[in-house]
N, C-alpha and C positions, 0 to 999 in steps of 0.2 A: 961665867962670873955673875954673881947675883947683883941686881940693880940696887942703887942707893935708895930709890924711892919706890913705894908700892903703886906703880903706875895703873894697874888694873883697878885697884880700890879708888885711886884718885879720879880715874875716868868715870867709874860708877857714880861717885859723889857728884861730879860735875854734870854728867848727862841726866841724872835723876833729880838733881837739885836746881836751885835758882841763883846760887851765889856766883860772884865774879871770880875771875882767876886770882886776883889779889887776895880775896877773902879765903879762897880754897887753899892757897899757899900758906897764908897766915894760920888758918885752922889746923894745918898739918905740919907746922913748925919748919917750913922751908925758908931758907935764907933769902932766896931770890924768886920772885914770881915769874921772871922772864924765862927761866929754865922750864917752868911748867907751861908757860904760854907757847914756847917753841915746840915742845913735845905735843901739846894739844893741837897745834896747827898741823903738824906732820901726820897726826892720827885722826884728823877731822872730827874733833870732839864737838865743835859748834854745830856741824851738820847732824851729828848723832843726837845732840840735845834737841834740835829743832824737830827731827823725825820722831823722837820719843814723845815730845810734848804734843805733836800733831796727832799721833796715835792715841795718846791719853785723852785729848780733847774729843777726838772722834768717838772713842769708847764711851765717854761721859755723855756726849750728845745722843748716841745710839741708845744708851740706857734711859735717858730722859724721854726720848721719843717713844720708846717701847712702853715706858710707864704711862705716859699720857695716852697712848693708843689703847692700852688696857683699861684705863679709867674711862675713856670715851666709849669703848665697847660695852663696858658694864653699865654706863649711864644710858646708852641706847637700848640695851636689853631691858633695863628697868622701865624706860619710857614705853617700850612696846608692850610690856606686861601690863602696865597701868592703862594704856590705851585699849588693849584687848579687853580688860575687865570693864572699862567704861563703855565700850561698844556693846558688850553683852548686857550690861545694866540698861543702856539706852534701848536696845532691842526689846528687852522685857517691858520697858515703859510704853512700847507701841501697841500693847494689847490691854484690854480691860482686865482688871483683876480684883478679887475680893480680899479685903484686909480686915483683920480683927483688931479692935482697939484693946490694948492690954489692960487698961484701967477699968473700962466699962464692960468689956467682953462683947460689945456690939460689933457686928460686921457692917462694912460699908464698901460700896463699889468705888474703885479708883478708875476713872475713865482713861482710855488710852490717850497717850500724847499724840497730838496731830502735828505733823511737820510739813513744811512746804518743800518743794523741790530745791529751792535756793538754800535752805538749811542743810539738805542732804549734800549739795555741792560743796558747801563750806566744810562739812565733816570730811568729805573725800579729799579736799585740798589738804586738810591737816594730816590725814593718813599718808598722803603723797609726800609731804614734808618729812615725816618719820621714815618713809621708805627711800628717801633720797631722790625722789623724782621731781620733775618740774611741776610747779603748781599752777601755771597759767599757760593758756594757749591763746594765740591771737589769730584772728581771721580778718583779713582786710578785704573789703568789698569795694570795688571801684564803681564810680558813678560817671557814666559817659554822657556828656551834654554836647549837643550839636548847636551850631549857630553861635551868635554872639551873646555871651552871658557875662554880666558884670558880677563882681564879687558880692555886692549887696543883694542882687537878685539870687545868687546861689545860696546865700545864707537864708534868705527868705524861703526859697524853695525847700531847703533842708528842714526848716522849722515846720513848714506845711506838711512835709512827708512824715515827720515825727508825730505831729498832731493827728494826722489821718490814721497812722498806725495805732496810736493810743485809743482813738475812737473805736477802732475795730478790735480792741481788747488785747493789744500787744503787751501791756504791763499788768494784766489782771492778776490778782492774787487768789490762790485757792481758798475756798471757804469750808471750814470744818471737816475737810476730807484730805487724807494724805494720799499723794500719788504713789506711795510705796506700799507693797503688799504687807499685810499683817502676818505675824507668826501664828501658826496653828498650834496652840498648846505651849506650855512652858518649856524652855530649854534647860536641860540638866547641867548644872555647873558643879565641878568637883571642888 
């Protein structure tokens, strides 16, 4: 015996939609929404709707995450490309080169850029960030004092140690010479 109501279609509308039972009954010309409500309870429409919406939300979230991951990957690829080009340009600047002025036709020497070891360390830290590596390392050195030492004396002793180290050249800066080797000849860039 055929059913009075199209239950499969009503279930699809409810599970895939957001309307209430009353609204669904009204939209489909049903006299009583309680008949629809009883049928929906027996066939677990509310659970089916919750499961459907959870799957839909999960799929939307997965799509959004994949899109963001693709964008991040492309951005990182671009950053690495730019960094690579900047590194090669920087390496080229570490050697003397002759340049011709286009307006006058005169040639002049552009001296090599001199960098300090601290500059090189900063460059390496930036590369480490692009590579996803830690940028700082810490070393802790202990100072063992024997006897009775007050905190004021300890600070004074540390200041004296620092002063003595500076006097012996601990913070000396390089002068006009780079600690890095220079390139022999120009690098070919495609």
